[in-house]
C-alpha positions as CSV (number, residue, x, y, z in Angstrom):
1,M,-36.6,83.0,19.1
2,S,-39.1,80.5,17.5
3,P,-41.8,81.9,15.1
4,D,-45.4,82.1,16.4
5,T,-47.2,79.1,14.9
6,R,-50.6,79.9,16.4
7,A,-53.4,80.3,13.9
8,P,-55.0,83.8,13.6
9,W,-58.5,84.1,15.0
10,P,-60.2,84.5,11.6
11,L,-58.7,81.1,10.5
12,K,-59.9,79.5,13.8
13,L,-63.4,81.0,13.3
14,A,-63.5,79.6,9.7
15,A,-62.4,76.2,10.9
16,A,-65.1,76.3,13.6
17,A,-67.7,77.3,11.1
18,G,-66.7,74.4,8.8
19,L,-67.0,71.9,11.6
20,A,-70.4,73.3,12.6
21,F,-71.6,73.0,9.0
22,L,-70.6,69.3,9.0
23,L,-71.6,68.3,12.5
24,V,-74.7,70.3,13.4
25,P,-77.0,68.2,11.1
26,L,-75.7,65.0,12.7
27,L,-76.4,66.5,16.1
28,I,-79.9,67.2,15.1
29,I,-80.4,63.6,14.0
30,F,-79.1,62.5,17.4
31,I,-81.7,64.8,19.2
32,Y,-84.6,63.6,17.0
33,A,-83.7,60.0,18.1
34,F,-85.1,61.0,21.6
35,T,-88.1,63.1,20.5
36,T,-91.6,62.2,21.7
37,E,-93.1,63.2,18.4
38,E,-94.0,60.2,16.2
39,R,-94.9,61.7,12.8
40,S,-93.0,64.9,12.1
41,F,-89.7,66.6,13.0
42,A,-90.9,69.5,15.0
43,W,-88.2,71.9,16.4
44,P,-87.6,72.1,19.2
45,P,-88.8,68.6,20.1
46,P,-91.9,68.6,22.3
47,G,-90.3,66.2,24.7
48,L,-87.6,63.6,25.2
49,T,-87.9,59.9,25.6
50,L,-85.9,56.6,25.3
51,K,-88.7,54.5,24.0
52,W,-87.6,54.5,20.4
53,F,-84.5,52.6,21.3
54,A,-86.7,49.8,22.7
55,V,-88.9,50.0,19.6
56,A,-85.9,49.8,17.3
57,W,-84.6,46.8,19.3
58,G,-87.8,44.9,18.7
59,R,-88.1,45.4,15.0
60,T,-87.3,42.1,13.3
61,D,-87.1,43.8,9.8
62,L,-84.4,46.1,11.2
63,W,-82.3,43.2,12.4
64,S,-82.7,41.4,9.1
65,A,-81.5,44.5,7.2
66,L,-78.6,45.0,9.6
67,T,-77.5,41.4,9.3
68,L,-77.6,41.6,5.5
69,S,-75.5,44.9,5.6
70,V,-72.9,43.4,7.9
71,Q,-72.6,40.2,5.9
72,V,-72.3,42.0,2.6
73,G,-69.7,44.4,4.1
74,L,-67.6,41.6,5.5
75,I,-67.5,39.5,2.3
76,S,-67.0,42.6,0.1
77,T,-64.1,43.7,2.2
78,F,-62.6,40.2,2.1
79,I,-62.7,40.2,-1.7
80,A,-61.4,43.7,-1.8
81,L,-58.4,42.8,0.4
82,I,-57.4,40.0,-1.8
83,L,-57.9,41.6,-5.2
84,G,-56.7,45.1,-4.1
85,T,-53.5,43.8,-2.5
86,L,-52.6,41.6,-5.5
87,C,-53.3,44.4,-7.9
88,A,-51.3,46.9,-5.8
89,A,-48.3,44.4,-5.6
90,A,-48.4,44.0,-9.4
91,V,-48.6,47.7,-10.2
92,S,-46.0,48.8,-7.6
93,Q,-43.4,46.1,-7.7
94,T,-43.2,45.2,-11.4
95,Q,-42.7,47.0,-14.7
96,F,-44.9,46.2,-17.7
97,F,-46.6,47.9,-20.7
98,G,-49.9,49.6,-19.7
99,R,-49.2,49.6,-16.0
100,E,-50.5,53.2,-15.5
101,T,-53.5,52.4,-17.6
102,I,-54.4,49.5,-15.4
103,S,-53.9,51.6,-12.3
104,L,-56.4,54.2,-13.8
105,L,-58.9,51.5,-14.6
106,V,-58.7,50.1,-11.1
107,I,-59.6,53.4,-9.4
108,L,-62.2,54.3,-12.1
109,P,-65.3,52.8,-10.2
110,I,-64.9,55.1,-7.3
111,A,-64.4,58.1,-9.5
112,L,-67.6,57.4,-11.5
113,P,-71.0,58.5,-10.1
114,G,-72.6,55.6,-8.2
115,I,-75.7,55.6,-10.5
116,I,-73.4,54.9,-13.5
117,T,-71.8,52.0,-11.8
118,G,-75.2,50.7,-10.6
119,M,-76.6,50.9,-14.1
120,A,-73.6,49.1,-15.6
121,L,-73.8,46.3,-13.1
122,R,-77.5,45.9,-13.5
123,S,-77.1,45.7,-17.3
124,A,-74.3,43.2,-17.0
125,F,-76.2,41.0,-14.6
126,S,-79.3,41.1,-16.9
127,I,-77.3,40.2,-20.0
128,A,-75.6,37.3,-18.2
129,E,-79.0,36.3,-16.8
130,I,-77.7,36.4,-13.2
131,P,-80.6,36.7,-10.8
132,F,-80.4,39.5,-8.2
133,S,-79.4,38.0,-4.9
134,F,-77.0,38.4,-2.0
135,W,-74.1,37.8,-4.2
136,T,-75.0,40.5,-6.8
137,I,-74.9,43.0,-3.9
138,V,-71.5,41.7,-2.8
139,L,-70.1,42.0,-6.3
140,G,-71.5,45.5,-6.6
141,H,-69.9,46.6,-3.4
142,A,-66.6,44.9,-4.1
143,T,-66.2,47.1,-7.2
144,F,-65.5,50.2,-5.1
145,C,-64.1,48.4,-2.0
146,V,-61.2,47.2,-4.1
147,V,-60.3,50.7,-4.9
148,V,-60.0,51.7,-1.3
149,V,-57.8,48.8,-0.4
150,Y,-55.7,49.3,-3.6
151,N,-55.0,53.0,-2.9
152,N,-53.8,52.2,0.7
153,A,-51.8,49.1,-0.4
154,V,-50.1,50.7,-3.4
155,A,-49.0,53.7,-1.5
156,R,-47.4,51.5,1.2
157,F,-45.8,49.1,-1.4
158,R,-44.2,52.1,-3.1
159,R,-42.6,53.2,0.2
160,T,-41.3,49.7,0.9
161,S,-37.7,49.3,0.0
162,G,-37.1,46.6,-2.7
163,S,-33.7,45.9,-1.2
164,L,-35.4,44.4,1.9
165,I,-37.2,41.8,-0.3
166,E,-34.1,41.1,-2.3
167,A,-32.0,40.6,0.9
168,S,-34.7,38.2,2.3
169,M,-34.5,36.1,-0.9
170,D,-30.7,36.2,-0.9
171,L,-30.7,34.9,2.6
172,G,-32.7,31.8,1.6
173,A,-36.2,32.8,2.5
174,D,-38.9,31.5,0.2
175,G,-41.8,33.6,-1.1
176,F,-44.1,32.8,1.8
177,Q,-41.4,33.7,4.4
178,T,-40.6,36.9,2.6
179,F,-44.3,37.9,2.6
180,R,-44.7,37.0,6.2
181,H,-41.6,38.6,7.7
182,I,-40.9,41.5,5.3
183,I,-43.9,42.5,3.2
184,L,-46.8,41.9,5.6
185,P,-45.2,43.9,8.5
186,N,-44.8,46.8,6.1
187,I,-48.3,46.8,4.5
188,G,-50.3,45.3,7.4
189,T,-51.6,48.6,8.9
190,A,-52.4,49.9,5.4
191,L,-54.4,46.8,4.7
192,L,-56.2,47.0,8.0
193,A,-57.1,50.6,7.4
194,G,-58.2,50.0,3.9
195,G,-60.3,47.1,5.0
196,M,-62.1,49.2,7.6
197,L,-62.7,52.0,5.2
198,A,-64.0,49.5,2.6
199,F,-66.4,48.0,5.2
200,A,-67.6,51.5,6.2
201,L,-68.3,52.4,2.5
202,S,-70.1,49.1,1.9
203,F,-72.2,49.5,5.1
204,D,-73.4,53.0,3.9
205,E,-73.9,52.2,0.2
206,V,-77.3,53.1,-1.2
207,I,-77.1,53.8,-5.0
208,V,-75.3,50.7,-6.2
209,T,-77.3,48.6,-3.8
210,T,-80.5,49.9,-5.3
211,F,-79.6,48.6,-8.7
212,T,-78.2,45.2,-7.5
213,A,-80.3,44.2,-4.5
214,G,-83.5,43.0,-6.2
215,Q,-86.1,42.5,-3.4
216,Q,-83.6,42.5,-0.5
217,Q,-83.0,45.4,1.8
218,T,-79.8,46.4,3.3
219,L,-79.8,48.8,6.3
220,P,-79.6,52.0,4.2
221,L,-82.4,50.9,2.0
222,W,-84.5,50.0,5.0
223,M,-83.9,53.5,6.4
224,L,-85.0,55.2,3.1
225,E,-88.2,53.2,3.1
226,E,-88.9,54.0,6.8
227,L,-88.6,57.7,6.1
228,I,-91.8,57.7,4.0
229,R,-93.9,56.0,6.7
230,P,-96.1,58.3,8.8
231,R,-95.4,56.8,12.2
232,Q,-92.3,55.9,14.2
233,R,-90.0,58.1,12.3
234,P,-87.7,58.6,15.3
235,V,-86.8,54.9,14.9
236,T,-85.0,55.9,11.7
237,N,-83.0,58.5,13.6
238,V,-82.1,55.9,16.3
239,V,-80.7,53.7,13.5
240,A,-79.0,56.7,11.9
241,M,-77.2,57.5,15.1
242,V,-76.0,53.9,15.5
243,V,-74.8,53.9,11.8
244,V,-72.8,57.1,12.4
245,L,-71.1,55.5,15.3
246,V,-70.5,52.3,13.5
247,T,-68.9,53.9,10.5
248,T,-67.0,56.7,12.3
249,L,-65.1,54.5,14.7
250,P,-63.4,52.4,11.9
251,M,-62.5,55.6,10.0
252,L,-60.9,57.1,13.1
253,L,-59.0,53.8,13.8
254,A,-57.9,53.7,10.2
255,F,-56.6,57.3,10.5
256,Y,-54.7,56.3,13.6
257,L,-53.1,53.3,12.0
258,T,-52.0,55.1,8.9
259,R,-50.7,58.4,10.4
260,D,-47.2,57.0,10.7
261,G,-47.2,55.3,7.3
262,D,-43.9,57.0,6.3
263,Q,-42.1,54.7,8.8
264,I,-41.3,51.5,7.0
265,A,-40.5,48.4,9.0
266,G,-37.0,47.3,8.6
267,S,-35.9,50.5,6.8
268,G,-33.4,51.3,9.6
269,K,-31.8,47.9,9.8
């Protein structure tokens, strides 16, 4: 007779309470995106309307901020994929003095408070006399995007059998062929998941962007500025709802892609 694996009702109740604590505020934001009230967040909303979606669609400053956020996110993710993968390969596939120290230094930016990273970057740019621009935002975001890719890639590298790579080289494959047919199939989903998570983090970033953006506005900075304006506050909630959807879908897809990460390509051959 198999044991009963059903959770007791107090545990289910606690799980439901935890989900409610996390999701109810987001639900309120969604509701306020349809409110007829322009200046305040009255509860319950006096009425519901779809006009704020049309207003948001017509805001050129919103589209400029969105375009900047997408561009920064894509380029930061691309840089993170290259640097994070190379670093993960070096740390996981080779032995050298100070390897663990380097691994710690790589993940340090995401462990530090964002304001510390932002202050450090701003000071470095000022000392180097680098003007604040699109590229300073990219470099700031890349510091923590690399960590996300590195963590995903190094975990998958360590589960990849070194004998597969050695067998490939023994059979006459060059470095590119080994990477294409052996390494990439094993780490591909981890890189894809890490890239999507890195993009989501970059798209949402506020603190580091504040210190590195200069006069430019990414979408989160635009939303912060809009919150202090007395009119059309529901536009901010419309944008917030879209941001939640944009950042949640990649995270769910990343979870789906990495849930079978313990299955290594070629390990059964």
